[in-house]
Structure formats: C-alpha cells, structure tokens
Biopython code that builds the backbone (N, CA, C, O; Angstrom):
import numpy as np
from Bio.PDB.StructureBuilder import StructureBuilder

atoms = [
    (1, "UNK", "N", (-58.094, 58.471, -3.852)),
    (1, "UNK", "CA", (-59.104, 58.991, -4.740)),
    (1, "UNK", "C", (-59.716, 60.249, -4.014)),
    (1, "UNK", "O", (-59.679, 61.467, -4.189)),
    (2, "UNK", "N", (-60.347, 59.305, -3.042)),
    (2, "UNK", "CA", (-61.402, 60.167, -2.009)),
    (2, "UNK", "C", (-60.399, 61.765, -1.391)),
    (2, "UNK", "O", (-60.916, 62.837, -1.078)),
    (3, "UNK", "N", (-59.020, 61.457, -1.377)),
    (3, "UNK", "CA", (-58.559, 62.510, -0.516)),
    (3, "UNK", "C", (-58.270, 63.601, -1.652)),
    (3, "UNK", "O", (-58.058, 64.790, -1.413)),
    (4, "UNK", "N", (-58.296, 62.986, -2.990)),
    (4, "UNK", "CA", (-58.670, 64.175, -4.182)),
    (4, "UNK", "C", (-59.329, 64.976, -4.070)),
    (4, "UNK", "O", (-58.957, 66.124, -3.826)),
    (5, "UNK", "N", (-60.677, 64.569, -4.233)),
    (5, "UNK", "CA", (-61.900, 64.667, -4.211)),
    (5, "UNK", "C", (-62.643, 65.735, -3.280)),
    (5, "UNK", "O", (-63.599, 66.488, -3.471)),
    (6, "UNK", "N", (-61.554, 65.410, -1.872)),
    (6, "UNK", "CA", (-61.736, 66.519, -0.438)),
    (6, "UNK", "C", (-61.022, 67.862, -0.522)),
    (6, "UNK", "O", (-61.260, 68.973, -0.046)),
    (7, "UNK", "N", (-59.912, 67.285, -1.420)),
    (7, "UNK", "CA", (-58.668, 68.755, -1.607)),
    (7, "UNK", "C", (-59.667, 69.593, -2.542)),
    (7, "UNK", "O", (-59.929, 70.781, -2.351)),
    (8, "UNK", "N", (-60.148, 68.868, -3.501)),
    (8, "UNK", "CA", (-60.380, 69.597, -4.928)),
    (8, "UNK", "C", (-61.842, 70.434, -4.314)),
    (8, "UNK", "O", (-61.990, 71.573, -4.757)),
    (9, "UNK", "N", (-62.624, 70.059, -3.591)),
    (9, "UNK", "CA", (-64.207, 70.897, -3.125)),
    (9, "UNK", "C", (-63.383, 71.825, -2.226)),
    (9, "UNK", "O", (-63.032, 72.910, -2.689)),
    (10, "UNK", "N", (-63.118, 71.551, -1.237)),
    (10, "UNK", "CA", (-62.525, 72.785, -0.259)),
    (10, "UNK", "C", (-61.560, 73.538, -0.998)),
    (10, "UNK", "O", (-61.715, 74.752, -0.870)),
    (11, "UNK", "N", (-60.427, 73.120, -1.873)),
    (11, "UNK", "CA", (-60.087, 73.954, -2.714)),
    (11, "UNK", "C", (-60.292, 75.069, -3.436)),
    (11, "UNK", "O", (-59.653, 76.116, -3.331)),
    (12, "UNK", "N", (-61.244, 74.830, -4.217)),
    (12, "UNK", "CA", (-61.859, 75.397, -4.958)),
    (12, "UNK", "C", (-62.615, 76.462, -4.835)),
    (12, "UNK", "O", (-62.632, 77.449, -5.571)),
    (13, "UNK", "N", (-63.730, 76.089, -3.167)),
    (13, "UNK", "CA", (-64.368, 77.118, -2.543)),
    (13, "UNK", "C", (-63.426, 77.784, -2.056)),
    (13, "UNK", "O", (-63.144, 78.860, -2.582)),
    (14, "UNK", "N", (-62.862, 77.418, -1.178)),
    (14, "UNK", "CA", (-61.394, 78.717, -0.701)),
    (14, "UNK", "C", (-60.956, 79.438, -1.630)),
    (14, "UNK", "O", (-60.725, 80.630, -1.429)),
    (15, "UNK", "N", (-60.737, 78.795, -2.954)),
    (15, "UNK", "CA", (-60.337, 79.791, -4.053)),
    (15, "UNK", "C", (-61.304, 80.735, -4.713)),
    (15, "UNK", "O", (-60.956, 81.804, -5.213)),
    (16, "UNK", "N", (-62.398, 80.333, -4.690)),
    (16, "UNK", "CA", (-63.107, 81.788, -4.894)),
    (16, "UNK", "C", (-63.778, 82.610, -3.888)),
    (16, "UNK", "O", (-64.598, 83.497, -4.123)),
    (17, "UNK", "N", (-63.219, 82.114, -2.392)),
    (17, "UNK", "CA", (-63.064, 83.277, -1.450)),
    (17, "UNK", "C", (-61.673, 84.293, -1.812)),
    (17, "UNK", "O", (-61.486, 85.509, -1.778)),
    (18, "UNK", "N", (-61.100, 83.484, -2.053)),
    (18, "UNK", "CA", (-59.661, 84.376, -1.959)),
    (18, "UNK", "C", (-59.771, 85.118, -3.071)),
    (18, "UNK", "O", (-59.701, 86.347, -3.043)),
    (19, "UNK", "N", (-59.968, 84.376, -4.224)),
    (19, "UNK", "CA", (-60.557, 85.618, -5.858)),
    (19, "UNK", "C", (-60.988, 86.784, -5.698)),
    (19, "UNK", "O", (-60.531, 87.818, -6.187)),
    (20, "UNK", "N", (-62.368, 86.584, -4.633)),
    (20, "UNK", "CA", (-63.055, 87.492, -4.171)),
    (20, "UNK", "C", (-62.865, 88.609, -3.345)),
    (20, "UNK", "O", (-63.446, 89.688, -3.464)),
    (21, "UNK", "N", (-61.677, 88.182, -2.150)),
    (21, "UNK", "CA", (-61.463, 89.036, -1.329)),
    (21, "UNK", "C", (-60.262, 89.869, -1.667)),
    (21, "UNK", "O", (-59.752, 90.790, -1.029)),
    (22, "UNK", "N", (-59.862, 89.227, -3.048)),
    (22, "UNK", "CA", (-58.239, 89.885, -3.500)),
    (22, "UNK", "C", (-58.255, 91.112, -4.661)),
    (22, "UNK", "O", (-57.522, 92.061, -4.942)),
    (23, "UNK", "N", (-59.587, 90.509, -5.200)),
    (23, "UNK", "CA", (-59.904, 91.319, -6.394)),
    (23, "UNK", "C", (-61.042, 92.102, -6.262)),
    (23, "UNK", "O", (-61.470, 92.609, -7.298)),
    (24, "UNK", "N", (-61.720, 92.347, -5.064)),
    (24, "UNK", "CA", (-62.477, 93.274, -5.081)),
    (24, "UNK", "C", (-62.236, 94.356, -3.718)),
    (24, "UNK", "O", (-61.516, 93.910, -2.825)),
    (25, "UNK", "N", (-62.739, 95.576, -3.556)),
    (25, "UNK", "CA", (-62.436, 96.011, -2.578)),
    (25, "UNK", "C", (-63.667, 96.089, -1.421)),
    (25, "UNK", "O", (-64.269, 96.993, -0.841)),
    (26, "UNK", "N", (-63.686, 94.631, -1.424)),
    (26, "UNK", "CA", (-65.197, 94.021, -0.185)),
    (26, "UNK", "C", (-64.070, 94.221, 0.986)),
    (26, "UNK", "O", (-64.102, 95.310, 1.558)),
    (27, "UNK", "N", (-63.371, 93.554, 1.276)),
    (27, "UNK", "CA", (-62.680, 93.679, 2.751)),
    (27, "UNK", "C", (-62.674, 91.832, 3.344)),
    (27, "UNK", "O", (-62.917, 90.813, 2.698)),
    (28, "UNK", "N", (-62.368, 91.973, 4.512)),
    (28, "UNK", "CA", (-62.183, 90.214, 4.822)),
    (28, "UNK", "C", (-64.125, 89.752, 5.630)),
    (28, "UNK", "O", (-64.456, 88.580, 5.808)),
    (29, "UNK", "N", (-64.897, 90.735, 5.908)),
    (29, "UNK", "CA", (-66.063, 90.680, 6.928)),
    (29, "UNK", "C", (-66.895, 90.587, 5.747)),
    (29, "UNK", "O", (-67.612, 89.588, 5.690)),
    (30, "UNK", "N", (-66.974, 91.720, 4.445)),
    (30, "UNK", "CA", (-68.056, 91.527, 3.309)),
    (30, "UNK", "C", (-68.014, 90.077, 3.061)),
    (30, "UNK", "O", (-68.868, 89.208, 3.237)),
    (31, "UNK", "N", (-66.269, 90.008, 2.408)),
    (31, "UNK", "CA", (-66.141, 88.464, 1.748)),
    (31, "UNK", "C", (-66.426, 87.304, 2.341)),
    (31, "UNK", "O", (-66.498, 86.255, 1.700)),
    (32, "UNK", "N", (-66.693, 87.409, 4.130)),
    (32, "UNK", "CA", (-66.769, 86.019, 4.642)),
    (32, "UNK", "C", (-68.687, 85.833, 4.220)),
    (32, "UNK", "O", (-69.360, 84.846, 3.924)),
    (33, "UNK", "N", (-69.084, 87.542, 4.412)),
    (33, "UNK", "CA", (-70.718, 87.215, 4.396)),
    (33, "UNK", "C", (-71.483, 86.798, 3.479)),
    (33, "UNK", "O", (-72.455, 86.054, 3.614)),
    (34, "UNK", "N", (-70.774, 87.599, 1.833)),
    (34, "UNK", "CA", (-70.560, 86.441, 0.542)),
    (34, "UNK", "C", (-70.731, 85.304, 0.972)),
    (34, "UNK", "O", (-71.799, 84.704, 0.847)),
    (35, "UNK", "N", (-69.801, 84.878, 1.493)),
    (35, "UNK", "CA", (-69.102, 83.207, 1.203)),
    (35, "UNK", "C", (-70.753, 82.455, 1.996)),
    (35, "UNK", "O", (-71.468, 81.722, 1.312)),
    (36, "UNK", "N", (-71.035, 82.730, 3.146)),
    (36, "UNK", "CA", (-71.962, 82.619, 3.965)),
    (36, "UNK", "C", (-73.317, 82.647, 3.070)),
    (36, "UNK", "O", (-73.986, 81.631, 2.879)),
    (37, "UNK", "N", (-73.637, 83.883, 2.561)),
    (37, "UNK", "CA", (-75.043, 83.641, 1.128)),
    (37, "UNK", "C", (-74.769, 82.921, 0.151)),
    (37, "UNK", "O", (-75.675, 82.800, -0.672)),
    (38, "UNK", "N", (-73.650, 82.298, -0.083)),
    (38, "UNK", "CA", (-73.327, 81.287, -1.311)),
    (38, "UNK", "C", (-73.824, 80.202, -0.650)),
    (38, "UNK", "O", (-74.835, 79.721, -1.163)),
    (39, "UNK", "N", (-73.411, 79.674, 0.340)),
    (39, "UNK", "CA", (-73.746, 78.725, 0.890)),
    (39, "UNK", "C", (-75.045, 78.996, 0.953)),
    (39, "UNK", "O", (-75.579, 78.795, -0.138)),
    (40, "UNK", "N", (-75.806, 79.384, 1.809)),
    (40, "UNK", "CA", (-77.126, 79.637, 1.689)),
    (40, "UNK", "C", (-78.145, 79.431, 0.204)),
    (40, "UNK", "O", (-79.244, 78.902, 0.038)),
    (41, "UNK", "N", (-77.177, 80.128, -0.736)),
    (41, "UNK", "CA", (-78.101, 79.926, -2.191)),
    (41, "UNK", "C", (-77.649, 78.859, -2.555)),
    (41, "UNK", "O", (-78.364, 78.458, -3.473)),
    (42, "UNK", "N", (-76.728, 78.053, -2.317)),
    (42, "UNK", "CA", (-76.381, 76.647, -2.951)),
    (42, "UNK", "C", (-77.295, 75.787, -2.234)),
    (42, "UNK", "O", (-77.737, 74.750, -2.728)),
    (43, "UNK", "N", (-77.626, 76.260, -0.911)),
    (43, "UNK", "CA", (-78.397, 74.738, -0.252)),
    (43, "UNK", "C", (-79.976, 74.933, -1.130)),
    (43, "UNK", "O", (-80.648, 73.968, -1.495)),
    (44, "UNK", "N", (-80.393, 76.499, -1.374)),
    (44, "UNK", "CA", (-81.504, 76.500, -1.729)),
    (44, "UNK", "C", (-81.821, 75.583, -2.884)),
    (44, "UNK", "O", (-82.650, 74.678, -2.972)),
    (45, "UNK", "N", (-80.361, 76.370, -4.315)),
    (45, "UNK", "CA", (-80.564, 75.744, -5.559)),
    (45, "UNK", "C", (-81.066, 74.431, -5.361)),
    (45, "UNK", "O", (-82.074, 74.127, -5.999)),
    (46, "UNK", "N", (-80.304, 73.178, -4.219)),
    (46, "UNK", "CA", (-80.349, 72.073, -4.068)),
    (46, "UNK", "C", (-79.027, 71.250, -4.538)),
    (46, "UNK", "O", (-78.879, 70.029, -4.497)),
    (47, "UNK", "N", (-78.097, 72.240, -4.999)),
    (47, "UNK", "CA", (-76.745, 71.809, -5.459)),
    (47, "UNK", "C", (-76.025, 71.336, -4.622)),
    (47, "UNK", "O", (-75.237, 70.515, -5.092)),
    (48, "UNK", "N", (-75.916, 71.574, -3.071)),
    (48, "UNK", "CA", (-75.370, 71.725, -1.880)),
    (48, "UNK", "C", (-74.767, 69.966, -1.822)),
    (48, "UNK", "O", (-73.626, 69.507, -1.797)),
    (49, "UNK", "N", (-76.268, 69.248, -1.818)),
    (49, "UNK", "CA", (-76.148, 67.671, -1.872)),
    (49, "UNK", "C", (-74.911, 66.994, -2.714)),
    (49, "UNK", "O", (-74.049, 66.310, -2.163)),
    (50, "UNK", "N", (-74.933, 67.229, -3.892)),
    (50, "UNK", "CA", (-74.151, 66.641, -4.910)),
    (50, "UNK", "C", (-72.441, 67.157, -4.284)),
    (50, "UNK", "O", (-71.495, 66.371, -4.330)),
    (51, "UNK", "N", (-72.349, 68.184, -3.884)),
    (51, "UNK", "CA", (-71.291, 68.806, -3.621)),
    (51, "UNK", "C", (-70.757, 67.996, -2.314)),
    (51, "UNK", "O", (-69.862, 67.151, -2.317)),
    (52, "UNK", "N", (-71.080, 68.188, -1.838)),
    (52, "UNK", "CA", (-71.120, 67.637, 0.038)),
    (52, "UNK", "C", (-70.775, 65.993, -0.285)),
    (52, "UNK", "O", (-69.778, 65.576, 0.304)),
    (53, "UNK", "N", (-71.462, 65.059, -1.121)),
    (53, "UNK", "CA", (-71.907, 63.823, -1.871)),
    (53, "UNK", "C", (-69.776, 63.909, -2.405)),
    (53, "UNK", "O", (-68.947, 63.058, -2.082)),
    (54, "UNK", "N", (-69.539, 65.005, -3.117)),
    (54, "UNK", "CA", (-68.275, 64.467, -4.072)),
    (54, "UNK", "C", (-67.411, 65.361, -2.769)),
    (54, "UNK", "O", (-66.345, 64.757, -2.653)),
    (55, "UNK", "N", (-67.423, 65.931, -2.278)),
    (55, "UNK", "CA", (-66.044, 66.379, -1.422)),
    (55, "UNK", "C", (-66.270, 66.489, 0.272)),
    (55, "UNK", "O", (-65.631, 67.028, 1.176)),
    (56, "UNK", "N", (-67.174, 65.910, 0.225)),
    (56, "UNK", "CA", (-67.378, 65.697, 1.992)),
    (56, "UNK", "C", (-66.961, 66.517, 2.944)),
    (56, "UNK", "O", (-67.362, 67.647, 3.222)),
    (57, "UNK", "N", (-65.888, 65.688, 3.565)),
    (57, "UNK", "CA", (-64.796, 67.072, 4.321)),
    (57, "UNK", "C", (-64.614, 68.479, 3.721)),
    (57, "UNK", "O", (-64.851, 69.575, 4.229)),
    (58, "UNK", "N", (-64.226, 68.224, 2.747)),
    (58, "UNK", "CA", (-63.484, 68.969, 2.261)),
    (58, "UNK", "C", (-64.503, 70.670, 2.363)),
    (58, "UNK", "O", (-64.120, 71.782, 2.726)),
    (59, "UNK", "N", (-65.872, 70.198, 1.868)),
    (59, "UNK", "CA", (-66.491, 71.140, 1.584)),
    (59, "UNK", "C", (-67.323, 71.589, 2.866)),
    (59, "UNK", "O", (-67.634, 72.780, 2.886)),
    (60, "UNK", "N", (-67.853, 70.549, 4.277)),
    (60, "UNK", "CA", (-68.296, 70.921, 5.290)),
    (60, "UNK", "C", (-67.262, 71.611, 6.279)),
    (60, "UNK", "O", (-67.497, 71.308, 7.449)),
    (61, "UNK", "N", (-66.305, 72.362, 6.130)),
    (61, "UNK", "CA", (-65.298, 72.672, 7.194)),
    (61, "UNK", "C", (-65.186, 73.859, 6.228)),
    (61, "UNK", "O", (-64.110, 74.420, 6.437)),
    (62, "UNK", "N", (-65.859, 74.439, 5.282)),
    (62, "UNK", "CA", (-65.627, 75.704, 4.969)),
    (62, "UNK", "C", (-66.515, 76.553, 5.418)),
    (62, "UNK", "O", (-67.506, 76.016, 5.913)),
    (63, "UNK", "N", (-66.489, 78.261, 5.413)),
    (63, "UNK", "CA", (-67.599, 79.011, 5.880)),
    (63, "UNK", "C", (-68.630, 79.193, 4.939)),
    (63, "UNK", "O", (-69.308, 80.201, 5.138)),
    (64, "UNK", "N", (-69.166, 77.992, 3.256)),
    (64, "UNK", "CA", (-70.027, 78.284, 2.666)),
    (64, "UNK", "C", (-70.848, 76.735, 3.894)),
    (64, "UNK", "O", (-72.040, 76.992, 4.059)),
    (65, "UNK", "N", (-70.626, 76.018, 4.296)),
    (65, "UNK", "CA", (-71.619, 75.286, 5.424)),
    (65, "UNK", "C", (-71.849, 76.174, 6.374)),
    (65, "UNK", "O", (-72.976, 76.640, 6.544)),
    (66, "UNK", "N", (-71.110, 76.416, 6.896)),
    (66, "UNK", "CA", (-72.125, 77.774, 8.030)),
    (66, "UNK", "C", (-73.151, 78.508, 7.304)),
    (66, "UNK", "O", (-74.265, 78.729, 7.780)),
    (67, "UNK", "N", (-72.780, 78.878, 6.173)),
    (67, "UNK", "CA", (-74.362, 79.564, 5.548)),
    (67, "UNK", "C", (-75.104, 78.186, 5.495)),
    (67, "UNK", "O", (-76.204, 78.113, 6.043)),
    (68, "UNK", "N", (-74.588, 77.112, 4.885)),
    (68, "UNK", "CA", (-76.024, 75.672, 4.778)),
    (68, "UNK", "C", (-76.634, 75.805, 6.032)),
    (68, "UNK", "O", (-77.861, 75.883, 5.976)),
    (69, "UNK", "N", (-76.036, 75.861, 7.361)),
    (69, "UNK", "CA", (-76.213, 75.345, 8.287)),
    (69, "UNK", "C", (-76.862, 76.165, 8.903)),
    (69, "UNK", "O", (-77.531, 75.548, 9.732)),
    (70, "UNK", "N", (-77.123, 77.690, 8.993)),
    (70, "UNK", "CA", (-78.116, 78.746, 9.299)),
    (70, "UNK", "C", (-79.058, 78.277, 8.772)),
    (70, "UNK", "O", (-79.733, 77.613, 9.559)),
    (71, "UNK", "N", (-79.677, 78.333, 7.136)),
    (71, "UNK", "CA", (-80.440, 78.006, 6.754)),
    (71, "UNK", "C", (-80.994, 76.485, 6.944)),
    (71, "UNK", "O", (-82.216, 76.478, 6.793)),
    (72, "UNK", "N", (-80.554, 75.416, 7.182)),
    (72, "UNK", "CA", (-80.863, 74.134, 7.639)),
    (72, "UNK", "C", (-81.537, 74.406, 9.392)),
    (72, "UNK", "O", (-82.393, 73.720, 9.950)),
    (73, "UNK", "N", (-81.064, 75.198, 9.752)),
    (73, "UNK", "CA", (-80.872, 75.533, 11.282)),
    (73, "UNK", "C", (-82.656, 76.130, 11.453)),
    (73, "UNK", "O", (-83.620, 75.675, 12.068)),
    (74, "UNK", "N", (-82.513, 77.030, 10.801)),
    (74, "UNK", "CA", (-83.758, 78.222, 10.416)),
    (74, "UNK", "C", (-85.054, 77.574, 10.131)),
    (74, "UNK", "O", (-86.124, 77.680, 10.732)),
    (75, "UNK", "N", (-84.661, 76.715, 8.841)),
    (75, "UNK", "CA", (-85.814, 75.898, 8.468)),
    (75, "UNK", "C", (-86.360, 74.337, 9.377)),
    (75, "UNK", "O", (-87.321, 73.585, 9.213)),
    (76, "UNK", "N", (-85.385, 74.350, 10.209)),
    (76, "UNK", "CA", (-85.600, 73.005, 10.959)),
    (76, "UNK", "C", (-86.603, 73.580, 12.454)),
    (76, "UNK", "O", (-87.517, 72.925, 12.956)),
    (77, "UNK", "N", (-86.358, 74.274, 12.695)),
    (77, "UNK", "CA", (-86.842, 75.488, 14.024)),
    (77, "UNK", "C", (-88.073, 75.249, 13.202)),
    (77, "UNK", "O", (-88.689, 74.190, 13.319)),
    (78, "UNK", "N", (-88.577, 76.487, 12.114)),
    (78, "UNK", "CA", (-89.517, 76.922, 11.722)),
    (78, "UNK", "C", (-90.662, 75.178, 12.122)),
    (78, "UNK", "O", (-91.615, 74.947, 12.866)),
    (79, "UNK", "N", (-90.109, 74.619, 11.455)),
    (79, "UNK", "CA", (-90.417, 73.144, 11.049)),
    (79, "UNK", "C", (-91.343, 72.226, 12.413)),
    (79, "UNK", "O", (-92.452, 71.705, 12.529)),
    (80, "UNK", "N", (-90.305, 72.393, 13.142)),
    (80, "UNK", "CA", (-90.158, 71.971, 14.631)),
    (80, "UNK", "C", (-91.495, 72.497, 15.532)),
    (80, "UNK", "O", (-92.355, 71.836, 16.114)),
    (81, "UNK", "N", (-91.294, 74.101, 15.392)),
    (81, "UNK", "CA", (-91.831, 74.781, 16.015)),
    (81, "UNK", "C", (-92.952, 75.723, 15.710)),
    (81, "UNK", "O", (-93.628, 76.297, 16.564)),
    (82, "UNK", "N", (-93.110, 75.847, 14.203)),
    (82, "UNK", "CA", (-93.939, 76.954, 13.387)),
    (82, "UNK", "C", (-93.531, 77.689, 13.830)),
    (82, "UNK", "O", (-92.742, 77.560, 14.766)),
    (83, "UNK", "N", (-94.035, 79.170, 13.161)),
    (83, "UNK", "CA", (-93.454, 80.121, 13.024)),
    (83, "UNK", "C", (-92.922, 81.342, 14.174)),
    (83, "UNK", "O", (-92.578, 82.505, 13.959)),
    (84, "UNK", "N", (-93.005, 80.598, 15.419)),
    (84, "UNK", "CA", (-92.475, 81.019, 16.673)),
    (84, "UNK", "C", (-90.816, 80.354, 16.550)),
    (84, "UNK", "O", (-89.868, 80.902, 17.114)),
    (85, "UNK", "N", (-90.663, 78.971, 15.635)),
    (85, "UNK", "CA", (-88.866, 78.583, 15.321)),
    (85, "UNK", "C", (-88.111, 79.614, 15.101)),
    (85, "UNK", "O", (-86.891, 79.458, 15.137)),
    (86, "UNK", "N", (-88.647, 80.838, 14.835)),
    (86, "UNK", "CA", (-87.652, 81.711, 14.129)),
    (86, "UNK", "C", (-87.071, 82.770, 15.410)),
    (86, "UNK", "O", (-86.182, 83.620, 15.477)),
    (87, "UNK", "N", (-87.854, 82.342, 16.143)),
    (87, "UNK", "CA", (-87.580, 82.997, 17.884)),
    (87, "UNK", "C", (-86.525, 81.838, 18.377)),
    (87, "UNK", "O", (-85.318, 81.965, 18.585)),
    (88, "UNK", "N", (-87.354, 80.664, 18.500)),
    (88, "UNK", "CA", (-86.786, 79.317, 19.815)),
    (88, "UNK", "C", (-85.582, 79.125, 18.503)),
    (88, "UNK", "O", (-85.344, 78.068, 19.088)),
    (89, "UNK", "N", (-84.971, 79.133, 17.750)),
    (89, "UNK", "CA", (-84.184, 78.451, 17.107)),
    (89, "UNK", "C", (-82.831, 77.505, 17.858)),
    (89, "UNK", "O", (-81.717, 77.913, 18.187)),
    (90, "UNK", "N", (-83.569, 75.765, 17.996)),
    (90, "UNK", "CA", (-83.254, 74.908, 18.568)),
    (90, "UNK", "C", (-82.611, 73.904, 18.286)),
    (90, "UNK", "O", (-82.039, 73.092, 19.014)),
    (91, "UNK", "N", (-82.730, 73.981, 17.004)),
    (91, "UNK", "CA", (-82.090, 73.226, 15.791)),
    (91, "UNK", "C", (-80.276, 72.929, 15.900)),
    (91, "UNK", "O", (-79.456, 73.815, 16.139)),
    (92, "UNK", "N", (-79.967, 71.549, 15.672)),
    (92, "UNK", "CA", (-79.106, 71.270, 16.043)),
    (92, "UNK", "C", (-77.985, 71.955, 14.969)),
    (92, "UNK", "O", (-76.912, 72.353, 15.424)),
    (93, "UNK", "N", (-78.333, 72.091, 13.299)),
    (93, "UNK", "CA", (-77.577, 72.719, 12.756)),
    (93, "UNK", "C", (-77.377, 74.014, 13.163)),
    (93, "UNK", "O", (-76.235, 74.415, 12.937)),
    (94, "UNK", "N", (-78.309, 75.002, 13.828)),
    (94, "UNK", "CA", (-78.140, 76.587, 14.324)),
    (94, "UNK", "C", (-77.326, 76.404, 15.418)),
    (94, "UNK", "O", (-76.281, 77.009, 15.655)),
    (95, "UNK", "N", (-77.884, 75.484, 16.117)),
    (95, "UNK", "CA", (-76.587, 75.333, 17.263)),
    (95, "UNK", "C", (-75.415, 75.383, 17.208)),
    (95, "UNK", "O", (-74.785, 76.268, 17.786)),
    (96, "UNK", "N", (-74.755, 74.278, 16.373)),
    (96, "UNK", "CA", (-73.329, 74.059, 15.763)),
    (96, "UNK", "C", (-72.904, 75.354, 15.238)),
    (96, "UNK", "O", (-71.866, 75.868, 15.654)),
    (97, "UNK", "N", (-73.694, 75.965, 14.277)),
    (97, "UNK", "CA", (-72.903, 77.411, 13.976)),
    (97, "UNK", "C", (-72.685, 78.345, 14.611)),
    (97, "UNK", "O", (-71.633, 78.963, 14.451)),
    (98, "UNK", "N", (-73.778, 78.793, 15.680)),
    (98, "UNK", "CA", (-73.984, 79.439, 16.981)),
    (98, "UNK", "C", (-72.411, 78.720, 17.840)),
    (98, "UNK", "O", (-71.726, 79.599, 18.363)),
    (99, "UNK", "N", (-72.159, 78.053, 17.909)),
    (99, "UNK", "CA", (-70.843, 77.260, 18.780)),
    (99, "UNK", "C", (-69.519, 77.638, 18.240)),
    (99, "UNK", "O", (-68.485, 77.959, 18.825)),
    (100, "UNK", "N", (-69.924, 77.471, 16.421)),
    (100, "UNK", "CA", (-68.693, 77.962, 16.033)),
    (100, "UNK", "C", (-68.394, 79.276, 15.797)),
    (100, "UNK", "O", (-67.239, 79.604, 15.527)),
    (101, "UNK", "N", (-69.324, 80.104, 15.865)),
    (101, "UNK", "CA", (-69.343, 81.880, 16.423)),
    (101, "UNK", "C", (-68.667, 81.861, 17.382)),
    (101, "UNK", "O", (-67.648, 82.544, 17.285)),
    (102, "UNK", "N", (-68.863, 81.179, 18.599)),
    (102, "UNK", "CA", (-68.554, 81.423, 20.523)),
    (102, "UNK", "C", (-67.252, 81.125, 20.431)),
    (102, "UNK", "O", (-66.425, 81.682, 21.154)),
    (103, "UNK", "N", (-66.926, 80.202, 19.520)),
    (103, "UNK", "CA", (-65.728, 79.515, 19.991)),
    (103, "UNK", "C", (-64.600, 80.590, 19.298)),
    (103, "UNK", "O", (-63.717, 81.196, 19.904)),
    (104, "UNK", "N", (-64.907, 80.638, 17.832)),
    (104, "UNK", "CA", (-64.383, 81.904, 17.607)),
    (104, "UNK", "C", (-64.064, 83.031, 17.786)),
    (104, "UNK", "O", (-62.979, 83.451, 17.383)),
    (105, "UNK", "N", (-64.972, 83.818, 18.461)),
    (105, "UNK", "CA", (-65.226, 85.048, 19.309)),
    (105, "UNK", "C", (-64.245, 85.320, 20.633)),
    (105, "UNK", "O", (-63.733, 86.380, 20.993)),
    (106, "UNK", "N", (-64.134, 83.536, 21.439)),
    (106, "UNK", "CA", (-63.712, 83.322, 22.607)),
    (106, "UNK", "C", (-62.041, 83.357, 22.124)),
    (106, "UNK", "O", (-61.167, 83.769, 22.886)),
    (107, "UNK", "N", (-61.792, 82.913, 20.897)),
    (107, "UNK", "CA", (-60.153, 83.120, 20.522)),
    (107, "UNK", "C", (-60.143, 83.899, 20.502)),
    (107, "UNK", "O", (-59.451, 84.367, 21.406)),
    (108, "UNK", "N", (-60.794, 84.935, 19.586)),
    (108, "UNK", "CA", (-60.352, 86.089, 19.309)),
    (108, "UNK", "C", (-59.566, 87.139, 20.034)),
    (108, "UNK", "O", (-58.644, 87.937, 19.862)),
    (109, "UNK", "N", (-60.782, 86.535, 21.318)),
    (109, "UNK", "CA", (-60.310, 87.609, 22.773)),
    (109, "UNK", "C", (-59.123, 87.403, 23.336)),
    (109, "UNK", "O", (-58.300, 88.256, 23.669)),
    (110, "UNK", "N", (-59.036, 85.888, 23.463)),
    (110, "UNK", "CA", (-57.675, 85.170, 24.347)),
    (110, "UNK", "C", (-56.568, 85.903, 23.404)),
    (110, "UNK", "O", (-55.579, 86.363, 23.974)),
    (111, "UNK", "N", (-56.667, 86.021, 22.157)),
    (111, "UNK", "CA", (-55.264, 86.260, 21.153)),
    (111, "UNK", "C", (-55.184, 88.009, 21.215)),
    (111, "UNK", "O", (-54.083, 88.537, 21.061)),
    (112, "UNK", "N", (-56.280, 88.767, 21.424)),
    (112, "UNK", "CA", (-56.249, 89.669, 21.198)),
    (112, "UNK", "C", (-55.713, 90.551, 22.487)),
    (112, "UNK", "O", (-55.478, 91.745, 22.299)),
    (113, "UNK", "N", (-55.492, 89.893, 23.969)),
    (113, "UNK", "CA", (-55.052, 90.325, 24.940)),
    (113, "UNK", "C", (-53.659, 89.241, 25.052)),
    (113, "UNK", "O", (-52.983, 89.184, 26.080)),
    (114, "UNK", "N", (-53.425, 88.576, 24.069)),
    (114, "UNK", "CA", (-51.769, 87.577, 24.128)),
    (114, "UNK", "C", (-51.160, 88.624, 23.221)),
    (114, "UNK", "O", (-49.930, 88.667, 23.255)),
    (115, "UNK", "N", (-51.765, 89.468, 22.427)),
    (115, "UNK", "CA", (-50.612, 90.125, 21.110)),
    (115, "UNK", "C", (-51.265, 91.355, 21.217)),
    (115, "UNK", "O", (-52.176, 91.557, 20.413)),
    (116, "UNK", "N", (-51.067, 91.996, 21.824)),
    (116, "UNK", "CA", (-51.420, 93.522, 21.739)),
    (116, "UNK", "C", (-50.627, 94.208, 20.963)),
    (116, "UNK", "O", (-49.451, 93.847, 20.969)),
    (117, "UNK", "N", (-50.977, 95.282, 20.151)),
    (117, "UNK", "CA", (-50.795, 96.217, 19.069)),
    (117, "UNK", "C", (-49.888, 96.955, 20.244)),
    (117, "UNK", "O", (-50.159, 96.927, 21.444)),
    (118, "UNK", "N", (-48.623, 97.697, 19.570)),
    (118, "UNK", "CA", (-47.564, 98.399, 20.239)),
    (118, "UNK", "C", (-47.511, 100.031, 19.544)),
    (118, "UNK", "O", (-46.681, 100.847, 19.947)),
]
sb = StructureBuilder()
sb.init_structure("model")
sb.init_model(0)
sb.init_chain("A")
sb.init_seg("    ")
for serial, (resi, resn, name, xyz) in enumerate(atoms, 1):
    if name == "N":
        sb.init_residue(resn, " ", resi, " ")
    sb.init_atom(name, np.array(xyz, "f"), 0.0, 1.0, " ", f" {name:<3s}", serial, name[0])
structure = sb.get_structure()
C-alpha cells in the first residue's frame, strides 16, 4: 500500500507538470518555474504536510518540493538571522536546493560537452 501512495503522489504531480507543459506554450523552463511556485504555494497554504504524509518520497523528489525547500530555507534563515537572513541563506533547506541546482548544472555541462550537436 505504501508503494501505491508513493506512486500516486509523485505520478499525479508529474502528470500536472506534463499536462501544463504539453497543453500550453510555456516551454520547459517556464513550466518548471510554475511547478516550483506551486510547491511554494502548497507550503504556504499548509497543504504540503498532508501531501508528504501521504506520498512521502513520491512527492519529495519532485520539482514541487524544490519550491517548498526554497520557501522553508528563506523563512528559516530569516528566523535564525533576522532580516539579514535573506542575504545569508544558510538554512539547510535552501542549501539542499542550491546543491541540487549546482549538481544539475554540472551534469548539463558535462553531457553538453560529451554530446555536441553537429
């Protein structure tokens, strides 16, 4: 039963992103930005906790959780360091997202050099 809930949570959110990308003229980057913002809005609305409770890893590996990580990281840095926390951004959630972006960019550069267009 746990695998079914993980599959449903991840699959439904990925399906939303795929439909958004396929049926609109947003393009890949703008679709990802919308999905990140949706994750932030889910966290702000307080819906994220029950979704993660139901879907666990099925949700936390999606791009929506990256948006929630940004939101939690910025709020955590502000809570720990005051308003200067917006500049410092030393919270774990933000650093986790920053590591994800750095790893993705590194892989894109490596694969970009390996498979050049002709």
